[in-house]
C-alpha positions, 0 to 999 in steps of 0.5 A: 474638887480642886484636888480632883481637878489637879490630879486630872491635870497630871493624868487625864490632861496629859502633858502641860507646859510645866511638864519636864522636857523628858516627857515630851521626847517622843523618839530616839534622836537621829544623829550623825558624827561630824565627819558624816557626808552631807549627802548621807546625813540627808539620806538618814533624815529622809529615811527617818522622816525627821526635820533635824539631825543632831551632830554628836561627838563619837566618843562622848555622845555630847551634841555639838551641833544640829542640822535642820531643813532650814539649814538645807535651804539657807546653808546648802541649796542657796550656796550650791554647797558640795553634798560630799562635804562633812556635815560639820561644815554646814551644821548650826553650832553657835546658836545651839539651843540646849537644855537639861531634860529636867527643864520644863516645856515652858523653858524650852518655848522661851528659849526658842523664842529668845534665840529665834530657833525651832529646835531645842536639844535635850541632854542628861546630867552628863550632857549626853544626848536625850532627844530633840524637842521642836517648836511643832511639838510644843504647838501640838502640846498647846492644841492638846492644852486647849482641848484639855481646858475645854474639857475641864470647863465642860466637866466642871461641877462647881465654882472651884473647878471653874476658877481653876479652869479660868486660871488654866485659860490665862496660863495657856494663852500667856504661854502661847503669846510667849511662843509667838501666837498672833494677836488675832488668833490669841484674842479670838481664842481667849474670847472663845474659851471665856465664852465657854467658861461663861456658858458653864457658869450660867448652866450651873447657876441656872440649876440653882434658881427657879427661872421663868418659863420664857425664852431668854438670852445672856448678852455680851457687850464691849470687848467680849461682844467684839471677840476682843478680850485680852488678859485684863478684862471686866464684865459687860453683859445683860439679859434679854427675855421674851415678854410679848404682849405682857403688861408692865406688871408682868414684865417687871415680875419676870425681871425680878425673877431673873435678877437673883440668878443674874447677880449670882452669875456676875459674882461667880464670873468675878470669882473666875477673874472677870472683875465686876464692871465699875459702871455696873454694866452687868445682867444683875443690874435691873436696867440691863435685864430687859424684855426685847421691847424694853431693849428696843426702847432703850436703844431708840432713846440713845439714837435720838439723844446727843448727850455724852451718856448716850454716846458712851452707851453706844460704844459699849452696847452696840457691840452686842452678841448672844452668849447663852440661851435663845439667840433669836432674841439677840438677833432680832434686837440687832436686826432691829437696830441695824435697820435704824442706825443707817438713817440716824445720820445725826447720831452717827455724826455725834458718834464720829465727833466723840470718836475723834476725841481719842486722837492717836498720840502722834506729835508734830515734832516728837514721835509720841505725845502723852496725856497728863496722867500724874500716876503714869507719866510718859506713858501711852494708854494703848487701849484709850488711844491705841485700839480705841480709834480703830474700834470706834471707827469700825463700829460707826462704819458698820452701823452706817452700812448695816453690817452685823459683824461685831469684831473690829477686823471683820467690820473693817473687811466688811465695809471696805467696798462701801467705804472705798478703801483700797485693799492694801489700805485695809490690810495696813489698818488691820495690821496696825490694830493687831500690832497694838493688840499684841503690845497690850497682850505682852504688857499685860503678861509681863507687868504687874497690872494691879495698879491700873496700868494694864494698858499703859506703856512707856515707848522708851521701854520699847526697842527701836523696831517696835517704836517705829511700828507703833508709830506706823500703827498710830498713823493707820488709826489716824487715816481711819479718823480722817475718813470719819472727818471727811464723811461727817464733815467734822 
């Protein structure tokens, strides 16, 4: 199956980020000589409906510059330039980005990102002009890549095909990060494609087992439940099934019927790169394969407890959402939960107290402070002390105000009015959260994370701008924690 899917990538999938640039050139390049009047060059661009024109030497055909609509704005309109002057006077040449046609689309995207340009000129082995590839061309290719990966998942018939699709998800999203995709859009896309993959794993696996004839639903928790998965993620899932008026023996029989199936799904997800949860927070765990009534009992026990385990569970299981099956079971459980959390003032206070233990790593004198991690000294855990303060605070505010959203940003937006946050304050908090997520994604892309350092960065390795923005992002997390302190008198 792997060989079949690989050949499909070259044909049915169309171009990929590893295709040669020559394959992405859609049309003959629009050119002008250096002595072409600017007005004439603009007329050519208008007639050809292009956003750039390449300046070439008349005899050799070698590109020596490029003029784009950005240049028209910044080099011409902003300076009242003479439209009769030669285009050579206003073309971009010092930042000319040029690649051989045998280079890959990936290399072009990387060059654009590094040079801060939106076009790459493609030349042949003799440096003669072949064409132009724009940033928009690559974005369109990526959209096609998303469609292709989704199709590969949908058409997968075995585990090998799903493993390959999971690799494509990672490759595509990492390249989109390189090309400048925002953390918010990218994390949502990762979660969406991972959801799609999980659903297909469940569909294929369910055909292998005689499942009970009752309604059931596969649940996701944690970062998956919040639509906030990054490149490095494990499994947090469970099963909820319908067992109305069933006695204990019947409910246990249903559970035992679901468990082999759930454990098989967990193993297949692990093979696809979603590693098994070290805390066994997985549907194959009998304690997390429960009827609706049993889940309600479990949540009720946590709400009335004040021990560390209950608080840990709250940070994971309270971010639940349905992935596959009878969604109404998950909806009923969430509605039942939200009807009770607002009144569980003591439990929320304990949650707030626990959330404050993850203080943003800002020092009174130095910019940053570091935890005493012997394996990774002088580093900051961007998950435990970066994104977590935002996630924990947003969860508590949502539970206290009956907000059904699970994603951190949506929670903050939904509770803004109730929490009396100014619009600008909420916007700054969200931007701070997204910046930390962006740093996490970049680090996971660039580093070997097999040693457990997926979320740890050394701030000395960041440039001055990123260090300053990270410091401001931590200050926004501190504001959220100060709000928790005020509300719960901590």
